Structures are given as structure tokens and as C-alpha cells.
C-alpha positions in Angstrom: 26.6 0.8 8.6 24.4 0.2 11.7 21.8 2.7 10.8 21.0 1.0 7.3 19.1 -2.4 8.7 17.6 0.2 11.0 16.0 2.3 8.2 14.8 -1.0 6.3 13.1 -1.8 9.7 11.8 1.8 9.6 10.7 1.3 5.9 8.9 -2.2 6.8 7.1 -0.7 10.0 5.8 2.5 7.8 4.5 -0.2 5.2 3.0 -2.3 7.8 0.9 0.8 9.1 -0.5 1.8 5.8 2.0 5.0 5.5 2.8 4.4 1.6 4.5 7.9 1.0 6.6 7.5 4.0 7.3 4.2 3.5 8.4 4.7 -0.1 10.7 7.5 1.0 12.4 5.3 3.4 12.7 2.4 1.1 14.3 4.7 -1.4 16.7 6.2 1.5 17.6 2.5 2.3 18.3 1.7 -1.1 20.6 5.2 -1.3 22.6 4.3 1.9 22.9 0.6 1.8 26.5 0.3 0.8 26.7 -3.4 2.1 23.8 -4.6 0.1 24.1 -6.3 -3.1 22.6 -4.8 -6.6 20.2 -7.3 -6.5 19.0 -6.3 -2.8 19.5 -2.5 -3.7 17.3 -3.1 -6.8 14.7 -4.5 -4.1 14.6 -1.9 -2.3 13.8 0.4 -4.9 11.3 -1.9 -6.2 9.7 -1.9 -2.8 9.7 2.2 -2.9 8.3 2.2 -6.3 5.0 -0.3 -4.9 4.6 1.8 -2.0 4.3 4.8 -3.7 2.1 3.3 -6.5 -0.2 1.7 -4.1 -0.9 4.8 -2.0 -1.7 6.9 -5.1 1.8 8.7 -5.8 1.6 7.7 -9.2 3.9 10.0 -11.0 6.8 9.2 -8.4 6.1 5.6 -8.4 5.6 5.1 -12.1 9.1 6.8 -12.5 10.9 4.8 -10.0 9.2 1.5 -11.4 10.1 2.2 -14.8 13.9 2.6 -13.6 13.3 -0.7 -11.8 11.7 -2.7 -14.6 14.6 -1.6 -17.1 17.6 -2.6 -14.6 15.8 -5.7 -13.9 15.7 -6.6 -17.8 12.2 -6.1 -18.2 11.3 -4.0 -21.2 7.9 -1.9 -21.4 5.7 -1.6 -24.1 6.0 2.2 -25.6 2.3 2.8 -26.2 -1.3 1.6 -25.7 -0.9 -0.4 -29.0 2.0 -2.3 -28.1 0.8 -2.9 -24.6 -2.3 -4.4 -26.1 -0.3 -6.6 -28.3 2.1 -7.7 -25.1 -1.0 -8.6 -23.1 -2.5 -10.8 -25.7 0.8 -12.8 -26.4 1.6 -13.0 -22.8 -2.0 -14.4 -22.2 -1.9 -16.9 -25.2 1.2 -18.0 -23.5 -0.7 -18.6 -20.4 -3.6 -20.4 -22.3 -0.7 -22.7 -23.6 0.9 -23.4 -20.6 -1.6 -24.1 -18.1 -1.5 -23.7 -14.4 0.6 -27.1 -13.3 3.5 -26.0 -11.0 6.0 -27.6 -8.3 5.6 -25.5 -5.2 9.0 -24.4 -4.1 10.3 -23.6 -0.6 10.7 -19.7 -0.2 14.7 -20.0 0.5 15.2 -22.0 -2.6 13.6 -19.6 -5.2 16.7 -17.4 -6.2 16.9 -13.9 -5.1 16.7 -12.3 -8.7 13.7 -14.4 -9.2 12.2 -13.1 -6.5 13.1 -9.6 -7.2 11.6 -10.0 -10.6 8.5 -11.3 -9.6 8.2 -8.7 -6.8 8.7 -5.8 -9.7 6.4 -7.4 -11.8 3.7 -7.5 -9.4 4.3 -3.7 -8.3 3.7 -2.6 -11.8 0.7 -4.8 -12.6 -0.9 -3.8 -8.9 0.1 -0.3 -8.9 -0.5 0.6 -12.5 -4.1 -1.1 -12.7 -6.0 2.1 -12.7 -3.3 4.6 -14.4 -2.4 2.1 -17.3 -4.6 -0.8 -17.3 -3.0 -2.6 -20.6 0.2 -2.2 -19.2 -0.7 -3.7 -16.0 -2.3 -6.6 -17.4 0.7 -7.6 -19.4 3.0 -7.3 -16.3 0.4 -9.3 -14.1 0.3 -12.1 -16.8 3.8 -12.6 -17.2 4.2 -12.3 -13.4 1.7 -15.3 -13.1 3.5 -17.3 -15.7 6.8 -16.8 -14.0 5.8 -17.4 -10.8 4.0 -20.6 -11.9 7.4 -21.5 -13.5 9.4 -20.7 -10.1 6.9 -22.6 -7.9 6.5 -19.5 -6.0 2.8 -20.4 -4.2 2.7 -16.8 -2.5 3.0 -15.3 -5.7 0.8 -17.4 -7.5 -2.2 -17.0 -5.0 -1.9 -13.5 -5.7 -1.3 -13.6 -9.8 -3.6 -16.4 -10.3 -6.4 -14.9 -8.2 -5.9 -11.5 -10.4 -6.2 -13.6 -13.5 -9.4 -15.6 -12.7 -11.0 -12.1 -11.7 -9.7 -10.6 -14.9 -11.3 -13.3 -17.3 -14.5 -13.4 -15.4 -14.6 -9.5 -16.6 -13.9 -10.4 -20.3 -17.3 -12.0 -20.2 -18.6 -15.0 -22.4 -19.1 -18.5 -21.8 -15.6 -19.5 -23.1 -14.0 -17.1 -20.0 -16.8 -18.4 -17.4 -15.6 -22.0 -17.9 -11.8 -20.8 -17.8 -12.7 -18.8 -14.7 -14.2 -21.7 -12.7 -11.2 -23.9 -13.8 -8.6 -21.1 -12.6 -10.6 -20.9 -9.5 -10.2 -24.6 -8.6 -6.6 -24.3 -9.3 -6.3 -21.2 -7.0 -7.9 -23.1 -4.3 -5.4 -25.7 -4.4 -2.3 -23.2 -4.4 -4.4 -21.5 -1.5 -4.0 -24.4 0.9 -0.4 -25.3 -0.4 0.3 -21.7 0.9 -1.8 -21.9 4.3 -1.5 -18.4 5.0 -4.3 -15.9 5.9 -3.0 -13.2 2.9 -3.8 -16.5 0.4 -7.2 -17.3 1.9 -7.9 -13.6 1.4 -6.9 -13.7 -1.9 -9.0 -16.6 -2.7 -12.2 -15.0 -1.5 -11.1 -11.6 -3.3 -10.9 -13.9 -6.7 -14.0 -15.4 -6.0 -15.9 -12.2 -5.0 -14.9 -10.0 -7.7 -15.8 -12.9 -10.3 -19.0 -13.1 -8.6 -19.3 -9.3 -9.0 -18.9 -9.7 -12.7 -21.2 -12.5 -13.1 -24.0 -10.0 -11.3 -24.2 -12.4 -8.1 -24.1 -9.7 -5.8 -24.9 -11.5 -2.7 -22.1 -13.6 -3.3 -19.8 -11.2 -4.2 -20.5 -9.1 -1.0 -20.0 -12.0 1.0 -16.8 -13.1 -0.4 -15.5 -9.4 -1.0 -16.4 -8.7 2.9 -14.7 -11.8 4.2 -11.3 -11.0 2.1 -11.5 -7.4 3.6 -11.8 -8.7 7.2 -8.8 -11.1 6.9 -6.6 -9.0 5.5 -7.1 -5.9 7.6 -7.3 -8.2 10.7 -4.9 -10.8 10.0 -2.5 -9.6 7.5 0.2 -6.6 8.0 0.4 -4.1 5.4 -2.4 -5.2 3.1 -4.1 -2.1 3.0 -4.1 -1.6 -0.6 -5.4 -5.3 -1.1 -8.2 -4.7 1.3 -9.3 -1.2 -0.5 -9.4 -2.7 -3.7 -11.7 -5.6 -2.8 -13.9 -3.4 -0.5 -14.5 -0.9 -3.9 -16.3 -4.0 -5.1 -17.8 -5.1 -2.0 -19.1 -1.3 -1.9 -20.6 -1.6 -5.2 -22.3 -4.8 -4.8 -23.9 -3.5 -1.6 -25.4 -0.6 -3.7 -26.9 -3.4 -6.4 -28.1 -5.0 -3.3 -30.0 -1.5 -2.3 -28.2 -1.8 1.3 -27.5 1.9 1.2 -27.3 2.4 5.3 -24.4 -0.3 5.1 -22.8 1.0 2.0 -22.6 4.4 3.6 -21.1 3.3 7.0 -18.6 1.1 5.6 -17.5 3.9 2.8 -17.3 6.5 5.5 -15.1 4.2 7.6 -12.6 3.4 4.4 -12.6 6.9 3.6 -11.8 8.2 6.9 -8.9 5.3 7.5 -7.5 6.6 3.6 -7.5 9.9 4.9 -5.6 9.4 8.3 -3.0 7.6 6.4 -2.6 9.8 3.8 -3.5 7.3 1.2 -4.5 9.1 -1.9 -5.6 5.5 -3.8 -7.5 4.8 -1.1 -9.6 8.2 -0.9 -10.2 8.3 -4.6 -10.3 4.6 -5.6 -12.7 4.9 -8.8 -15.4 2.4 -7.8 -15.4 3.6 -4.3 -16.0 7.3 -5.3 -18.9 6.1 -7.6 -20.6 4.5 -4.5 -20.1 7.5 -2.6 -22.1 9.7 -5.2 -24.7 6.9 -5.2 -24.9 6.7 -1.1 -24.9 10.8 -1.3 -27.7 10.8 -3.7 -29.8 7.9 -1.9 -29.4 9.5 1.5 
């Protein structure tokens, strides 16, 4: 029994070091041997394992475990792309109707089962974003709605920022106006949270929104700021930094800043390789920048 909390501490330390595959294995081991933990706690550990696998690019292993955790959490999954697209549409219509109002709650007052569900939703939304974007979108919007209902400010800053950037990517006057409203709401949630992670999430949302609007300089500046905060002030935020850095690199390519692009890309790929991060080493936007930088230099 004494070794079980130690196993969880080891898993958290590996996660904070960006060693996603090792952290996933450690969280799985902790879940299998944590005899003194409640079912919700065991489920949370398995969800953390799935999250670590997905974020570090071990998609098959992470997806299989995530599906088990989602089912155990009472979350049904669409069976194919068509039903996933329909689920995504329905969830977003629910969000349109609900709005962004929320009442912040202290973390200790949010039920454990609610936090487990939110973390599981978010693990799926983040980890499946490249593998199954329709499924990821449906899970992400559902996570946002439940986070707003629960008043979980930390999760609201993550999911609301993600939604603001997604709606910017849809294009058109309607979504441009909605993006502006969501960013204003996100600014309020960021100040309510008051953490470096929340501030980085805000810059990420602004930067990616600017990218989709072809405002390359603003995109580069906000994405660079988010990357710096996540790398220097937040433990274990390697996946978040990788995603936003890929947009930063692409913005630099549009600006013609090839030397800066090549320098940052080399550092990003070397770091991912050192940590065994398959996702960071093969991130789609990053790989496009790599081919562009190689061609130009």
C-alpha cells in the first residue's frame, strides 16, 4: 500500500517532465494496483494514462484506453464519422442556446465524478484532434458545456479558448462576431482563474484566431507568448506548447521569417525527440513548416 501513492507521484513526475509514454504506463500501473482508491479515483488514473498516451502520439494505445474510460464514465461515443458530425452539430447548437454565463466554483466544491468526466472529455478532445477531429469536436463542446455548468474555471479557460479558435476557423461574418464575443468571455474567465496556464490559454486562443483571420503578425506574437508561458511557467504543458508553437511556426512562414522559423523548429523537434514525443515530432503543421523551411534554406 505504501508504494501505491509513490507510483502516482512517479507518474505525475514523468508527466511534468514531458515523458508521456512513461507517464501513461505509470498511471496505468497505479490504477491496477491502487487497492485503497475509490472507483472514481481509479477511473481518473486510467483517464490520465489515456491522456498521456494520446498527447505523446501513442494513438492506438491511448484511444483504446480512452474508449474504456469513456464507457465507464457513462459517455457514449458516436459509431462513425456521420454520427460524430451530427453529435458535434447538436452539441454546438446546445452551446449556442446556453451561452457562456457561469458561476465560478472553488475546485474543492466540484464533485470528484464531475472532475473525472470533464478530464475524460478533455483528454478525448485534445488527444483525438488530429486522429478523429469530428469526434474530438463533439467531446470538446460537450466538455465546455459541462465545465460552464459546473463552474470549473480551469476547464472553462481550456475549452472556451479551444471553442473560440475553432469558430474562428469556421470562417464567415457570423463566426467572426461570435469569436470576438467568446474571446471577451474568455478574458473574464482568465482573470477569474488568475493562473499562468489560463493566461497562456487566452493567448493561444487569440493567436490561433488571428491565424485563421490571416493576421500573421498578431498570430505569431500571441502564439509565441503562449508557448513561452507554457514552457517556462507551467509544469507538464508540453502538448499545449507544441500545438500553439506549430501555429506560431506557420505564421512565421507566412511572414517570410525563415531563419527564425528554422531555428525554432529545430529546437522543437529536438526537444520532442529527446522526450520520445511522437506527437511533437510529427505534428502536421510543424511537418509542413519543416518541408517549407528545408526548401527555402
